[in-house]
C-alpha positions as CSV (number, residue, x, y, z in Angstrom):
1,X,-10.3,-1.2,-22.1
2,X,-13.9,-0.7,-21.1
3,X,-14.2,-1.6,-17.5
4,X,-17.9,-1.9,-17.7
5,X,-18.4,0.2,-14.6
6,X,-20.9,2.8,-15.9
7,X,-23.9,3.1,-13.7
8,X,-22.4,1.1,-10.9
9,X,-22.4,2.6,-7.4
10,X,-19.6,2.7,-4.8
11,X,-19.0,3.8,-1.3
12,X,-15.5,5.0,-0.5
13,X,-14.4,5.6,3.1
14,X,-11.6,7.9,4.1
15,X,-12.3,9.8,0.8
16,X,-11.4,13.3,1.9
17,X,-7.7,13.0,1.1
18,X,-4.9,10.9,-0.3
19,X,-5.6,7.4,-1.5
20,X,-9.3,7.5,-0.8
21,X,-9.7,10.7,-2.7
22,X,-7.8,9.3,-5.6
23,X,-10.0,6.2,-5.7
24,X,-13.2,8.2,-5.6
25,X,-12.1,10.4,-8.5
26,X,-10.9,7.4,-10.6
27,X,-14.2,5.5,-10.0
28,X,-16.2,8.6,-11.0
29,X,-14.2,8.9,-14.2
30,X,-15.3,5.4,-15.0
31,X,-19.0,6.3,-14.7
32,X,-19.5,5.1,-11.1
33,X,-21.7,7.2,-8.8
34,X,-19.8,7.4,-5.6
35,X,-20.7,8.0,-2.0
36,X,-17.7,9.6,-0.3
37,X,-17.4,9.3,3.5
38,X,-15.0,11.0,5.9
39,X,-14.9,13.4,8.9
40,X,-14.0,16.6,7.0
41,X,-17.0,17.9,5.2
42,X,-15.3,20.8,3.6
43,X,-12.9,18.4,1.9
44,X,-15.6,16.1,0.8
45,X,-17.5,19.1,-0.7
46,X,-14.4,20.2,-2.6
47,X,-13.9,16.6,-3.9
48,X,-17.6,16.5,-5.0
49,X,-17.1,19.7,-6.8
50,X,-14.1,18.4,-8.7
51,X,-15.9,15.2,-9.7
52,X,-18.9,17.1,-10.9
53,X,-16.8,19.7,-12.8
54,X,-15.1,16.8,-14.6
55,X,-18.4,15.5,-15.8
56,X,-19.0,12.8,-13.2
57,X,-22.3,12.2,-11.4
58,X,-22.7,14.3,-8.2
59,X,-21.3,12.3,-5.3
60,X,-23.2,11.6,-2.1
61,X,-21.4,13.2,0.8
62,X,-21.4,11.3,4.1
63,X,-19.8,13.2,6.9
64,X,-19.1,10.7,9.7
65,X,-16.2,9.8,12.1
66,X,-15.6,6.1,11.6
67,X,-14.7,5.7,15.3
68,X,-18.3,6.5,16.3
69,X,-20.1,3.5,17.6
70,X,-23.0,4.1,15.1
71,X,-20.7,4.9,12.2
72,X,-21.3,1.6,10.2
73,X,-25.1,2.0,10.5
74,X,-25.0,5.7,9.7
75,X,-22.6,5.4,6.7
76,X,-24.3,2.4,5.2
77,X,-27.8,3.8,5.8
78,X,-27.0,7.1,4.1
79,X,-25.3,5.4,1.2
80,X,-28.1,2.9,0.5
81,X,-30.7,5.6,0.7
82,X,-29.0,8.1,-1.6
83,X,-27.5,5.6,-4.1
84,X,-30.3,3.0,-4.1
85,X,-27.8,0.3,-3.4
86,X,-24.0,-0.1,-3.1
87,X,-22.3,-2.3,-5.7
88,X,-18.7,-1.6,-4.6
89,X,-17.4,-1.0,-1.1
90,X,-13.9,0.4,-0.7
91,X,-12.7,0.2,2.9
92,X,-10.0,2.8,2.8
93,X,-10.2,4.7,6.1
94,X,-7.5,3.9,8.7
95,X,-4.4,5.1,10.4
96,X,-1.2,3.9,11.8
97,X,1.3,4.8,14.6
98,X,4.0,2.9,16.4
99,X,3.3,1.4,19.8
100,X,5.6,1.1,22.8
101,X,6.3,-2.3,24.4
102,X,3.5,-1.7,27.1
103,X,0.9,0.2,25.2
104,X,-2.3,1.0,27.2
105,X,-5.4,-1.1,26.2
106,X,-7.4,1.9,24.9
107,X,-4.8,2.5,22.2
108,X,-5.1,-1.1,21.1
109,X,-8.8,-0.9,21.1
110,X,-8.7,2.3,19.0
111,X,-6.3,0.8,16.5
112,X,-8.3,-2.4,16.0
113,X,-11.5,-0.5,15.8
114,X,-10.3,2.0,13.2
115,X,-8.4,-0.5,11.1
116,X,-10.5,-3.6,11.2
117,X,-13.7,-3.7,13.3
118,X,-15.5,-0.8,11.5
119,X,-14.6,-2.1,8.1
120,X,-15.9,-5.5,8.9
121,X,-19.1,-4.0,10.4
122,X,-19.6,-1.8,7.4
123,X,-19.3,-4.7,5.0
124,X,-21.7,-6.7,7.1
125,X,-24.3,-3.9,6.7
126,X,-23.9,-4.0,2.9
127,X,-23.4,-7.6,2.1
128,X,-27.0,-8.8,2.0
129,X,-28.1,-6.3,-0.6
130,X,-25.1,-7.4,-2.7
131,X,-26.2,-11.1,-2.3
132,X,-29.7,-10.1,-3.3
133,X,-28.4,-8.7,-6.6
134,X,-25.9,-11.5,-7.1
135,X,-23.1,-9.0,-7.6
136,X,-20.7,-7.0,-5.5
137,X,-17.2,-5.9,-4.8
138,X,-15.4,-5.4,-1.5
139,X,-12.0,-3.9,-1.7
140,X,-9.9,-3.2,1.4
141,X,-7.0,-0.9,1.4
142,X,-4.8,-2.5,4.1
143,X,-1.1,-2.5,5.0
144,X,2.2,-4.2,5.0
145,X,2.9,-7.7,6.5
146,X,6.5,-6.9,7.5
147,X,6.1,-5.2,10.9
148,X,9.4,-3.6,12.1
149,X,8.0,-3.1,15.6
150,X,4.8,-3.2,17.5
151,X,2.0,-1.4,15.7
152,X,-1.7,-1.9,16.4
153,X,-2.6,-1.0,12.8
154,X,-0.4,-3.8,11.5
155,X,-2.1,-6.3,13.7
156,X,-5.5,-5.0,12.6
157,X,-4.5,-5.2,8.9
158,X,-3.5,-8.8,9.5
159,X,-6.9,-9.5,10.8
160,X,-8.4,-7.8,7.8
161,X,-6.5,-10.0,5.5
162,X,-7.6,-13.1,7.3
163,X,-11.3,-12.0,7.5
164,X,-11.3,-10.9,3.8
165,X,-10.0,-14.3,2.7
166,X,-12.6,-16.1,4.7
167,X,-15.4,-13.8,3.5
168,X,-14.4,-14.4,-0.1
169,X,-15.0,-18.1,0.3
170,X,-18.5,-17.5,1.7
171,X,-19.8,-15.0,-0.9
172,X,-18.1,-16.0,-4.1
173,X,-21.1,-18.1,-5.2
174,X,-23.2,-14.9,-5.0
175,X,-21.0,-13.1,-7.6
176,X,-19.2,-11.1,-4.9
177,X,-15.4,-10.7,-4.8
178,X,-13.3,-9.6,-1.8
179,X,-9.8,-8.4,-2.2
180,X,-7.1,-6.5,-0.3
181,X,-4.6,-4.0,-1.5
182,X,-1.6,-3.2,0.8
183,X,-0.1,0.1,-0.4
184,X,3.6,0.8,-0.2
185,X,4.8,4.4,0.2
186,X,2.1,6.4,-1.4
187,X,2.1,10.2,-1.2
188,X,-0.5,11.2,1.3
189,X,-1.0,13.5,4.3
190,X,0.2,10.7,6.6
191,X,3.4,10.1,4.6
192,X,4.2,13.7,4.4
193,X,3.6,14.1,8.1
194,X,5.6,11.1,9.2
195,X,8.6,11.2,6.9
196,X,11.0,14.1,6.0
197,X,11.7,15.0,2.4
198,X,15.3,13.8,2.9
199,X,14.2,10.3,4.1
200,X,11.6,10.0,1.4
201,X,14.3,10.7,-1.2
202,X,16.8,8.3,0.4
203,X,14.2,5.5,0.6
204,X,13.1,6.0,-3.0
205,X,16.6,5.8,-4.2
206,X,17.8,2.9,-2.0
207,X,14.8,0.7,-1.1
208,X,12.2,1.0,-3.8
209,X,13.1,-0.7,-7.1
210,X,10.9,1.7,-9.1
211,X,12.8,4.6,-7.6
212,X,9.9,6.7,-6.4
213,X,7.0,7.0,-4.0
214,X,3.7,6.1,-5.4
215,X,0.7,8.3,-6.1
216,X,-2.9,7.7,-5.1
217,X,-3.7,7.0,-8.8
218,X,-1.4,4.0,-8.6
219,X,-3.7,2.4,-6.1
220,X,-6.9,3.8,-7.8
221,X,-6.1,2.1,-11.1
222,X,-6.0,-1.3,-9.5
223,X,-9.2,-0.6,-7.5
224,X,-11.0,0.3,-10.7
225,X,-10.0,-3.0,-12.3
226,X,-10.8,-5.1,-9.2
227,X,-14.2,-3.3,-9.0
228,X,-15.1,-4.1,-12.6
229,X,-16.9,-7.1,-14.1
230,X,-13.6,-7.9,-15.9
231,X,-12.1,-9.0,-12.5
232,X,-14.9,-11.3,-11.6
233,X,-12.5,-14.3,-11.2
234,X,-10.1,-12.5,-8.9
235,X,-11.1,-12.9,-5.2
236,X,-9.5,-13.7,-1.8
237,X,-6.3,-12.0,-3.0
238,X,-3.7,-9.7,-1.4
239,X,-2.1,-7.5,-4.1
240,X,0.6,-5.1,-3.0
241,X,1.1,-1.8,-4.9
242,X,4.4,-0.7,-3.6
243,X,6.9,-0.3,-6.5
244,X,8.7,-3.5,-5.4
245,X,9.4,-2.2,-1.9
246,X,8.4,-5.3,0.0
247,X,10.7,-8.3,0.0
248,X,8.2,-11.1,0.5
249,X,7.5,-13.3,-2.6
250,X,3.7,-13.3,-2.6
């Protein structure tokens, strides 16, 4: 299937590793010129080299910590200048850790900023030029809706889902779609850091119907489709990619 993505442009945050890296590579294979943003320049340069070696257009490297107050303006500005416009925004950067019952306010602020506020601000910086061209895609990599305890990231992702649904209703008439993808257990630095091999094996065997953890490519394939003109009637959705792990119905 031709996804009709050749010559489109995309900005992918959190692109230095894991899911973001897989998304950037997949989009580049489809002919998209990508801007890749993250904190670790050495990893971005390595990714850019891989994409170019595989025949993709040279990516635009944007080194920036999303927690910086000026991050949305910096990232959007560099992407627009280098790419000439951003057709596809993939909000992938984020992070999660469990909170105690009485978690200090700065940790709540950090979680909400990293997992919702910056993504909303970045989209806000890019939406007008999408509207002007009557075409755009905003794809948010979010998180699960079954919290097993207090976690600032879960609360932020819930806000992301609500915001994305509302935004989709505002911009649909301009040819712009807005969708969210909550990953299940996808192999990444965070997963490898937080869960032992023994637990990962047990969970794959006992809790995931597909019997394995996912790979970044499992997310990237859906991102490419949602980013394409072929998905122009899909918006305001929340589509888990989790091998059947979650127990909710929709």
